N, C-alpha and C positions, 0 to 999 in steps of 0.2 A: 409383600409389603410395597405400597406405592411410594415411589420416589417423588418428593416435592421439589420442584425446581425453583430455587430461591433467586430472585433478581439480584444481580451484582451491580445494580445501579439504582438511581432514585425512583421513587414511586411515580413522580411526575413524568419521567422519561418512559416508564412502562405504560402509563396511561395514554401518552401521545401515540405510541406504537399500536396499542390496542384500539384506540379510537380510529386510526387510519384503516385498519382491517375491518372494523365494525361498519365504517361508512360504506365500504365496498359491498358488504353483506346487506346493509339497509337498502341498497339500490338493486339488490338481486343480481349483482354483476360479478365480474371476475377481475383479477388484477395480478400485478407482478411486483415483488419486492426486490429491488436491485441493491448491489453492493453488500450483500450478506454472504460472508465467507462460508464455504462449504462446511468447515469445521465448527461453525456456530449455528447452522440452520436448525438442526433438531432441537437444540436448547431453546432457541427463540420460539419455535413452534410450540414446544411443551409449555413455555411460559404462558402462552395464550390459553392453552387448555387448562392450566392450573389456576388461572385467574378468571374463572367463568363469572363470578359475581361482579367483578369490575367490568368484564366484557358485556354482561347483560345490561349494565347501566347505559351503555352507548348504543344498544340496539333499540330501534324504534318499536318493534313488536316483541312480544314475549315468546320468541321462538325457542324451541328446544333444539340445541345445537349438538350435532354429532361430528366429531373431528376425525378425519382420516388423514394419515400421513403416508404418502406414497414416496418412498425413498428410492430414487433411480439408481443409487449406488449399491444398494443391498437387496432390493426386491427384483425378482426376475420378471419384469414387464417389458417384453420385447415387441409385441404387436397388439392388434385389436382383440385377438382371442384372449391373450393374457389379461388385458385391461378389463374385458367384459367379465371374465371369471373373478377378478379381484373385486369388482363392483358388486357382483351377485353375492359374493361371500360377505361383504361388509355393509351393503345397503339392503336390509331385509324389511324395513318398514318405512312408511311415508310420514309418520308422525314427527320425525326429526327433519330439521333443515341441515343438510350436509355441507360441511366446509372441507374441501379436499385440498390439502397442502401438497404441492409437488416439490419435493426436496431434491437438490442437485439438478435443478432444471436446466443447467448449462448443457447437460447431455442431449437435450432436445435440439440444440443448435447445430449439432454435428452428427455424432454417431447414431442418434435415435430421432432424427428429424421427421421420419415418417410417423413415429408415435405421436408427435405433436398434433398432427391432424386428427388422430383418433381421440385424443384428449379434448381438443378444441370442439369436436362435435358433441361432446357431452352436454354442453350448455343448451343445445337444441333438442337433444334426445331425452334429457331428464329435467324435470321441474324440481325446484327446491334444492338447488346445489350452487355453490360458489367455488370457483377454482382459484386458488392462490398459489402462484409460482414463486419459488425462492431462487433467484438468480444471483450468482456472484458477478457475472459479466454485465456490462452496460448494453442492454438490448436496443437502446435507442441509436446506437452507432449505425451509420448508413448501411454497412454491409449486412447487418441483421434486420434492420427495418425494411429494407427493400426485399429481402428474401422471405421474411416471415410475417409481414404486416397483414397478410390475408387471414392469419389466425387471430381473430379479434379478441379471444379470451386473454391473450398475453398483453394486449395494448389498451384494453378498456380503461384501466386505472394503473398508473405507475407510482409506486412509493419508493423513494430513494432512502435507504437505511444509512443514517449519518454516523460518523465517528463520534465518540462520546465527548461530553463537555466536562470541564474540570471537576464539578461537583460529583458527577458519576464516577470519575476516575479515582477521586479520593475515597469514595465508598468502596470501590473495588480493591484499592490498596489495603483498606482496613480489613476486608475479608481475607485477603492474601496473608496479612500479618497473622491472623488466627490459623490459617491453613499451614503456614510454614513455621508457626511458633516463633515469631520474631517481632521485634519492635523496630520499625524503620524510622530513623531520625527525620525530623521535619526537613532538614537540609537535603537529605538523600531523596526523600519523597518529592520535594520540589524539583530536584534535578531530573528525576524520572518523569515527572509530569511535563517538564519543559522539553525533554528530548523525545519522548514517546508520544506526545500529544494525546489524542483520544483513542489510540489503538490498543485495545485490551491485550491482544496476544503479545505485543512487545512489552507492555507494562508487566504482565505476568512473568515473562522471562527475566526482566530486570530485577524484580523482587526475588525471584527464585535464585538468581545468581548472587545477589547480596546476602541471601540467607546462607549460602554455602561458605563464603569467605569473609563476609563483613567488610569487603574492600570496595569502596565506591568507584575506584579507578578501573576495576575489571567489569563493571556492570554492562557496559556497552561494547566491550571488545571480545567477549567470549565467542567460542565457535558456535555455541547454540544460538546466540543472538545473530551472528552473521548468517547462520542457516535460515533463520526466520526472515531476515531482510531479503535474502535471495529468493525465498519462496514468494514473498509479497511482490517483489519486483517482477518475478516471472509471471505473476498473475495479471499484470497489465497487458492490454492489447498493444500491438505495434503502433497503432495510431495514437494511443494514449502516451506511450513512451516518447514518440516524436514531439508531441505537444509539451510534455514535461521538460524535454531537452531544450525546446525553444524558450521556455520560461526560465530555466537555469541560465541560459545565455542572455536573458533579459531582452528577448525579442517578443514584443507584444503586439505584433501584427498578425491577426488570425484569419483563417478561412472560415467559411460557414460551418464546415464539419468540426473544425477546431473550436469554434465558439460553442457548438453543441457539447463537445467533450468538456470544455471549460465550465459550462453551466452545470454539468453533472458533478464535476469535482468540487464546485462551490456548494452545491446542494448536500453533498456527503461530507462536507467540511474538511476535505483533504487540502483544499486551497482556500485562501481568503484574499480579498482585494484590499490593497492599501494604496490610495492614489491611483496611478495608472498601472501599478505593478501588482502581480499576483505572487503571494508568498505561501510557503509550505507550512502546514500545521503540525507536521511530524518531522522535525529537523533531522533525527537520526536516519530516517528513510531518505530524505533529501540528500544528506551527505553520502549515503550509499549510492544513490543514483548518480551523483556528481563523480564519484570514484569510478563507477562503471563507464560513464561517458568519457572520462579522461583516458581510460584504457582503449577506447575505440579510436582515439586520436593518435596518429603516428608522428613522432618527432625524429627527423633524420638529418644527416649532414651529407651533402653531395661532395663530389670530387674537388669542387672549388671552395670548399669549406663554408658553403652557404647553409643556413638553417632552414629546413623545410618542415612545415607542419601540414600533414595531409597533402604533401606534394606542392604546397604553396610556399614560395620564398618569403620568409618573415624576418630577414636580417634587420630591416629598418626599425623593427619593434624593440630591438635590444641594443644596448650600448656596446662599444668595442670590447670592454672588459667582460661584459656578460656573455658576448659571443665566444670569447676565449674559454670561459668557464664551461659553457655548453659543449663546445667541441671537445674539451678535455674529458668531460663526463661521458659523452657518447663513445669516444674512443676507448675509454676505460670502464665501460659498462660492467657492473657487477663486482668491480674491484675497489678497494678502499684507496682513496687519494688523501694523503696526509695534508694537514693545513699548510705545511711548508712547501710541499709540491704544488699545491694550488696557488699559493702566493707567488711562486716562481713563474707559473703559467701566466698570472695576471700582470705582475710587475717586472718580470725578467730575473736574470741571475743575480742582480744587485737588489733583490726585493727587501733585504734586511734594512736598507736605508729608508724605506717608506712604509714597510709593512707594520700594521697593528692588528691585533685580534678584532678590535671593534670595526675596523674598515672592512675586513673580510666577512664578518658576521652581517654587516649591513648590506654588503653586495649580495650575499646568499639570500638574505631576507627579501631584497628587492626582486631577485630572480624568482623566488617562490611566489611572490605576489603577482608577478607578470604571468606565471604559469596559470594561476587561478583565473585571471582575466581571459586567458586563451582556452579555458575549459580543460586545462591540464591539472593533474593533482600536484599540490605542493609536496606530497610525500614521495614524488619522484626523486627528490634529493633528501637523503636520510643522513642525519648527523650521527656519527659513531663517537661516543664519548671518549675523550682523551686520545683519539686517533685521527679523525678527519671526516670525510664524507664518502658516501657511496651512491651511485646513480642506479635507480631501479627501473629506468624507462625501457 
């Protein structure tokens, strides 16, 4: 029984994707689709195969198309001999125009770089074939472009696969409701759309979590969600992380390479421009990156009781009372400091004469806000209900 791959998004979005691939075939050329996660590549390729009538409408000639899916993760294609055998077994007639999809093409950038040359030569050795690479990585980065630009099949046409728009995400949530046998309230659906943006993998986990306990407070804090955020963050290149950290710090002066990366992120809708600033379309992922960035920053106290952030003295950024609080936190790291003990640190042994809960709360609030401006996490200071505070730095 043939499995029909049903689109989890709008017909219009599917047509746009199909038309981009069809345009490459119309030119008898090759191309690469970027920003397509490995876990989604086979599904997207099968959608093209299962929508041949729509595909045919975008083709200039009435070509009979044969689709081949060469998955470098599962098929043992190590060298030119393996590739030749694969083609002989799958291309037996010339009446079809062959579209060869290379899935998990990222492997060609490192462990199987020699195989890329063998695949690239196909365009010269065979007529009636288009090669479509599915990359998760951005191959337009300098380090890839300089190394692999001689393989023209990769760079003839570049299609950046974007994150989905709101209408697509609403369709996806409706499908998930049927799958998990749940009705997601509009308020929860809006919250998921706002926090997860157009990232289907995160949306799916959010709906799955809500189906388990019906508690919207747990949707974004589960271990499964944190695992997905870590996987996505680890998939970024170091150059991309450096750029995202600059944007988080509101540093909008970019080098040529950074502008290239920025253009890629705008095309795939991960970032969007507002005035001079660039904002994240997936807030939950931005918050995760901010948290990771704050963990890279070291806050210390030297022997002179001066506050150092990454070995830079920052005393002038904090008030006298704030410096006392920070010193007390660092010296008592991991231990609960009661409100009374903190009040004595700030106002001295006669703190009862001036202490109020409001004054202490406001001071802690100002300190957390300053941490954010210094790319430190406000969660470094954790409130322990009915007890006091604990410093997790």
